[in-house]
LUMPABA-982072 format. One record per residue (C-alpha): x, y, z; residue in one letter. Coordinates in pm, whole numbers, padded with zeros to 5 digits, always signed. Layout:
# residues N
XYZA/...
This chain:
# residues 498
+04267+01870-01992X/+04651+01868-01968X/+04809+02183-01827X/+05164+02284-01752X/+05139+02219-01380X/+05114+01844-01447X/+05445+01833-01632X/+05729+01867-01385X/+06056+01680-01361X/+06201+01540-01039X/+06342+01878-00940X/+05997+02033-00968X/+06078+02252-01268X/+05773+02364-01468X/+05766+02422-01840X/+05816+02790-01774X/+06148+02703-01608X/+06251+02494-01910X/+06198+02754-02184X/+06546+02719-02332X/+06522+02341-02357X/+06174+02366-02508X/+06293+02606-02777X/+06542+02349-02906X/+06284+02068-02883X/+06028+02264-03084X/+06259+02283-03382X/+06290+01903-03396X/+05929+01794-03343X/+05615+01820-03549X/+05378+02071-03401X/+05106+01917-03185X/+04907+02215-03066X/+04678+02191-02767X/+04425+02457-02670X/+04567+02530-02327X/+04823+02758-02169X/+05086+02732-01902X/+05095+02939-01582X/+05211+03246-01774X/+04935+03211-02036X/+05166+03085-02312X/+05041+02826-02568X/+05147+02473-02490X/+05302+02252-02755X/+05220+01911-02615X/+05453+01697-02818X/+05745+01916-02719X/+05642+01901-02354X/+05616+01522-02361X/+05950+01495-02534X/+06114+01707-02270X/+05969+01498-01985X/+06065+01179-02169X/+06422+01302-02220X/+06467+01334-01844X/+06383+00968-01780X/+06654+00713-01712X/+06688+00430-01962X/+06494+00174-01757X/+06219+00425-01682X/+06190+00518-02048X/+06162+00151-02145X/+05881+00099-01893X/+05707+00409-02028X/+05725+00280-02384X/+05604-00067-02292X/+05300+00061-02103X/+05161+00187-02433X/+05172-00166-02576X/+04925-00300-02320X/+04570-00352-02444X/+04299-00205-02225X/+04252+00123-02041X/+04478+00060-01739X/+04713-00181-01567X/+04729-00318-01214X/+05080-00324-01071X/+05088-00705-01103X/+05001-00684-01472X/+05250-00404-01528X/+05519-00613-01360X/+05446-00899-01600X/+05467-00659-01892X/+05783-00475-01792X/+05951-00787-01654X/+06124-00616-01363X/+06078-00692-00993X/+06100-00320-00916X/+05835-00221-01173X/+05633-00035-00913X/+05927+00197-00845X/+05955+00264-01216X/+05585+00343-01233X/+05612+00571-00930X/+05885+00766-01110X/+05667+00801-01420X/+05384+00914-01194X/+05602+01180-01033X/+05682+01302-01385X/+05306+01309-01452X/+05339+01071-01743X/+05113+00811-01583X/+04817+00839-01348X/+04761+00630-01035X/+04409+00544-00925X/+04255+00342-00643X/+04335-00026-00640X/+04698+00024-00744X/+04602+00082-01107X/+04802+00284-01358X/+04684+00459-01673X/+04792+00716-01931X/+04622+01015-02081X/+04532+00934-02442X/+04782+01185-02583X/+05060+01058-02355X/+04984+00702-02465X/+05006+00798-02832X/+05339+00962-02766X/+05470+00661-02572X/+05352+00420-02840X/+05525+00620-03111X/+05854+00582-02928X/+05775+00224-02833X/+05728+00116-03194X/+06062+00273-03280X/+06233+00086-02994X/+06038-00240-03022X/+06339-00463-03076X/+06549-00289-02814X/+06266-00317-02558X/+06176-00678-02650X/+05823-00544-02693X/+05674-00865-02836X/+05807-01072-02549X/+05672-00816-02301X/+05321-00833-02446X/+05341-01212-02445X/+05421-01205-02072X/+05120-00979-02013X/+04888-01209-02208X/+05026-01507-02013X/+04948-01321-01691X/+04592-01243-01797X/+04523-01596-01916X/+04666-01766-01605X/+04489-01529-01366X/+04158-01547-01554X/+04163-01927-01546X/+04208-01925-01169X/+03944-01657-01113X/+03675-01810-01334X/+03728-02148-01168X/+03625-01978-00843X/+03326-01806-01003X/+03195-02107-01196X/+03343-02417-01031X/+03410-02706-01266X/+03568-03046-01220X/+03908-02873-01233X/+04013-02738-00894X/+04207-02412-00879X/+04530-02474-00691X/+04705-02153-00795X/+04632-01975-00468X/+04583-01649-00658X/+04239-01583-00509X/+04134-01664-00156X/+03765-01707-00236X/+03489-01645-00488X/+03445-01283-00380X/+03810-01201-00439X/+03798-01372-00778X/+03490-01173-00882X/+03647-00848-00764X/+03953-00918-00978X/+03744-01007-01283X/+03528-00697-01242X/+03835-00473-01219X/+04017-00640-01509X/+03710-00696-01727X/+03788-00416-01980X/+04152-00522-02001X/+04071-00891-02044X/+03830-00819-02327X/+04079-00583-02491X/+04351-00848-02455X/+04135-01117-02613X/+04057-00886-02907X/+04406-00744-02953X/+04613-00825-03264X/+04885-00959-03035X/+04646-01230-02913X/+04617-01379-03262X/+04925-01603-03246X/+04908-01634-02866X/+04690-01892-02683X/+04492-01598-02546X/+04342-01543-02889X/+04151-01871-02878X/+04154-01971-02512X/+04096-01646-02321X/+03747-01594-02475X/+03653-01949-02374X/+03786-01896-02023X/+03597-01568-01986X/+03263-01702-02111X/+03123-01811-01768X/+03216-01477-01612X/+03074-01269-01899X/+02756-01474-01879X/+02740-01436-01499X/+02772-01057-01521X/+02556-01046-01835X/+02821-00874-02046X/+02673-01031-02357X/+02797-00774-02610X/+03152-00845-02492X/+03077-01219-02499X/+02967-01191-02862X/+03278-00992-02958X/+03535-01222-02799X/+03360-01543-02911X/+03340-01419-03270X/+03707-01323-03259X/+03802-01664-03116X/+03602-01845-03384X/+03784-01653-03657X/+04122-01714-03493X/+04059-02087-03460X/+03929-02111-03816X/+04249-01946-03937X/+04456-02196-03740X/+04254-02494-03862X/+04156-02565-03501X/+03817-02731-03551X/+03749-02807-03185X/+03844-02457-03081X/+03621-02305-03347X/+03334-02529-03242X/+03370-02422-02877X/+03383-02056-02979X/+03073-02094-03198X/+02897-02260-02904X/+02962-01953-02687X/+02891-01712-02972X/+02549-01859-03043X/+02450-01861-02675X/+02556-01498-02632X/+02366-01400-02947X/+02061-01579-02806X/+02085-01371-02490X/+02093-01052-02700X/+01788-01177-02896X/+01982-01197-03223X/+01822-01532-03293X/+01891-01562-03665X/+02261-01498-03607X/+02253-01757-03327X/+02096-02008-03567X/+02375-01942-03817X/+02644-01991-03551X/+02496-02318-03422X/+02441-02452-03772X/+02810-02399-03839X/+02884-02567-03504X/+02665-02862-03605X/+02833-02891-03945X/+03178-02901-03784X/+03057-03170-03543X/+02916-03381-03826X/+03247-03369-04015X/+03500-03389-03735X/+03327-03424-03398X/+03174-03690-03180X/+02809-03777-03130X/+02821-03573-02809X/+02954-03271-03002X/+02671-03301-03251X/+02414-03332-02973X/+02551-03018-02807X/+02520-02824-03133X/+02166-02951-03188X/+02064-02858-02834X/+02192-02504-02890X/+02028-02488-03232X/+01699-02587-03071X/+01729-02300-02825X/+01792-02058-03112X/+01492-02192-03305X/+01275-02145-02995X/+01392-01785-02961X/+01306-01728-03327X/+00959-01877-03259X/+01025-02171-03493X/+00884-02412-03238X/+00834-02721-03453X/+01191-02699-03583X/+01308-02657-03223X/+01112-02960-03101X/+01254-03172-03383X/+01624-03093-03329X/+01589-03110-02950X/+01433-03456-02980X/+01739-03561-03182X/+01975-03398-02931X/+01807-03583-02644X/+01843-03916-02826X/+02211-03856-02903X/+02295-03751-02548X/+02112-04058-02417X/+02309-04283-02655X/+02637-04139-02525X/+02532-04207-02165X/+02521-03842-02064X/+02188-03828-01884X/+02255-03479-01746X/+02298-03332-02095X/+01999-03537-02213X/+01793-03373-01940X/+01901-03029-02063X/+01779-03111-02412X/+01457-03252-02272X/+01396-02945-02058X/+01453-02719-02360X/+01223-02934-02574X/+00951-02899-02313X/+00955-02522-02366X/+00904-02567-02741X/+00625-02818-02678X/+00446-02566-02457X/+00441-02319-02744X/+00302-02589-02972X/+00018-02650-02728X/+00140-02999-02638X/+00110-02928-02267X/+00094-03286-02135X/+00417-03374-02317X/+00578-03056-02188X/+00481-03140-01829X/+00640-03484-01867X/+00957-03339-02021X/+01011-03081-01746X/+00924-03325-01468X/+01178-03582-01588X/+01442-03313-01644X/+01396-03175-01291X/+01427-03525-01148X/+01756-03587-01332X/+01903-03251-01233X/+01815-03321-00870X/+01995-03658-00887X/+02304-03473-01011X/+02259-03209-00737X/+02251-02940-01005X/+02055-02682-00811X/+02051-02414-01079X/+01913-02637-01355X/+01673-02798-01110X/+01527-02454-01049X/+01513-02386-01422X/+01322-02708-01487X/+01082-02635-01200X/+01013-02288-01341X/+00945-02435-01685X/+00719-02699-01530X/+00531-02425-01347X/+00471-02246-01678X/+00335-02567-01831X/+00105-02624-01533X/-00016-02266-01561X/-00117-02339-01920X/-00304-02645-01791X/-00490-02431-01538X/-00315-02588-01237X/-00233-02255-01076X/-00186-02372-00718X/+00069-02636-00819X/+00243-02384-01045X/+00274-02125-00766X/+00431-02384-00537X/+00692-02467-00803X/+00768-02100-00865X/+00837-02057-00496X/+01072-02355-00498X/+01259-02203-00794X/+01283-01866-00618X/+01422-02033-00305X/+01693-02202-00513X/+01784-01876-00688X/+01821-01699-00355X/+02024-01987-00215X/+02265-01959-00511X/+02268-01579-00518X/+02130-01589-00873X/+01968-01247-00892X/+01879-01261-01259X/+01725-01605-01211X/+01530-01462-00919X/+01397-01192-01149X/+01284-01455-01399X/+01123-01647-01115X/+00930-01340-01000X/+00819-01275-01357X/+00693-01633-01392X/+00519-01619-01055X/+00350-01297-01154X/+00221-01448-01478X/+00075-01745-01290X/-00090-01525-01027X/-00225-01298-01301X/-00369-01600-01481X/-00529-01709-01154X/-00683-01365-01100X/-00467-01285-00795X/-00398-00930-00911X/-00236-00792-00596X/+00013-01079-00568X/+00083-01060-00940X/+00155-00688-00916X/+00400-00739-00631X/+00581-01013-00823X/+00605-00803-01141X/+00732-00502-00945X/+01000-00719-00781X/+01097-00860-01121X/+01127-00512-01275X/+01356-00398-00991X/+01581-00703-01025X/+01606-00675-01403X/+01700-00310-01371X/+01965-00407-01116X/+02105-00680-01345X/+02089-00467-01659X/+01833-00675-01849X/+01632-00395-02007X/+01425-00624-02229X/+01293-00833-01940X/+01249-00522-01729X/+01018-00395-02002X/+00825-00723-01992X/+00786-00692-01617X/+00658-00333-01640X/+00419-00431-01919X/+00274-00715-01717X/+00255-00494-01410X/+00052-00250-01619X/-00184-00528-01725X/-00228-00642-01365X/-00306-00290-01250X/-00537-00232-01546X/-00750-00526-01435X/-00773-00398-01079X/-01000-00141-00915X/-00748+00144-00961X/-00599+00122-01314X/-00259+00288-01359X/-00118+00352-01706X/+00226+00465-01588X/+00365+00110-01587X/+00256+00062-01949X/+00419+00390-02047X/+00742+00279-01877X/+00724-00054-02059X/+00673+00120-02395X/+00974+00346-02337X/+01194+00049-02247X/+01077-00152-02546X/+01162+00146-02766X/+01507+00158-02606X/+01570-00212-02674X/+01440-00191-03031X/+01136-00413-02968X/+00897-00193-03162X/+00611-00444-03188X/+00607-00480-02811X/+00625-00102-02776X/+00316-00068-02995X/+00130-00331-02791X/+00213-00153-02465X/+00095+00180-02608X/-00221+00017-02740X/-00301-00121-02392X/-00232+00223-02249X/-00465+00386-02499X/-00740+00137-02422X/-00695+00203-02053X/-00734+00576-02112X/-01040+00520-02329X/-01196+00303-02061X/-01131+00569-01799X/-01296+00836-02017X/-01602+00617-02068X/-01635+00560-01695X/-01623+00938-01635X/-01899+00990-01892X/-02115+00725-01724X/
């Protein structure tokens, strides 16, 4: 709600003190009525009020005001605003706009505009675009976001490239910056201005590890799709292939498996026409994952076998192990347990040689699932505990939740109901913390099954699971949870009658 007391000039004059000036302004502006009143109860004409405040700005202040409206995203840190405005004393300009109540200052040295103020500033900004060098200003802002994001993500997901920018002292500082700038970075990547700028194709690729780490998969889908379209328009085959890679993986995480299959098929086709054997293997590996998610296990096993062979031929044994690990999961679903055990065992061994702790844990968890299917519960539990130790070592909370879920399933299969219940409860808490509602529902459902088999059945967990499945759109799973709940109630009634 904007009221008169937030619109004062440097001398402290309110709108009531500026009645004569407002009268002249009203005759020149379209009416923009706002259901509010000033201190004397008079209707406020917002456009006129903004115009009056704007008219009292100095030229450099007015330019900064107009340029702020060109920035994508909900707010700007002072560093980003400085890149946009292109003045060393940008903070002083912002402070002046704040004193005029045209911008708002929040914790963390961040500046924002009320939506109506932003519309007003943008209207003037478009009219003064050439005078303000608006395009160049937005380019500087996109450069700032891209450079800073590169440095931050390198800290979050270290690669072979070492960050020497000095922008972030450690991983924590990098994550704090990414968390604060996340809405702005996504908006920048999706903005029309990013189309001709490197940010249009590169910023989504740079952000992918962070978006995956924080599980912002809807944003990951949006920016990857945008990047794929941008690269396709530019004729950038490699860029499009990379974007499709990230798009398909993000779609897989959101359980949109058919869309993921489509994305990875396009990725594979590009690799067959213009890429290397390694590119094709990467696309096939991803396609295999999508097939597995869609429960097309034989198709998954086939393409993952081909991916493993291609990676092996290129000499990339680490990537070959990824394909083999993924194929093991498909083989489990096909009932080929001995082959799955071999696949996961060999994959874990390769990952350990490469000191890839995260994928080592993943392979051990998959091996545990295969051993559970073979009835080797004690060995499976030991592997689950190894995986959980690795997840805790790496601070991988979501992986820890998956580990607890797997451990619970093994203990449930072994008849250790109390231990299974504890593991499922821990998994549900972690998935709620990490925002994975689908897996949280799975954990609650399994917790309900564990409790149902015990001496004191409790249907509340099944009801919670059903509600979560309804929320995530998994209606078949919702029906199954409700069916188990109904059977539990029926069993309880029969026991009372006996």
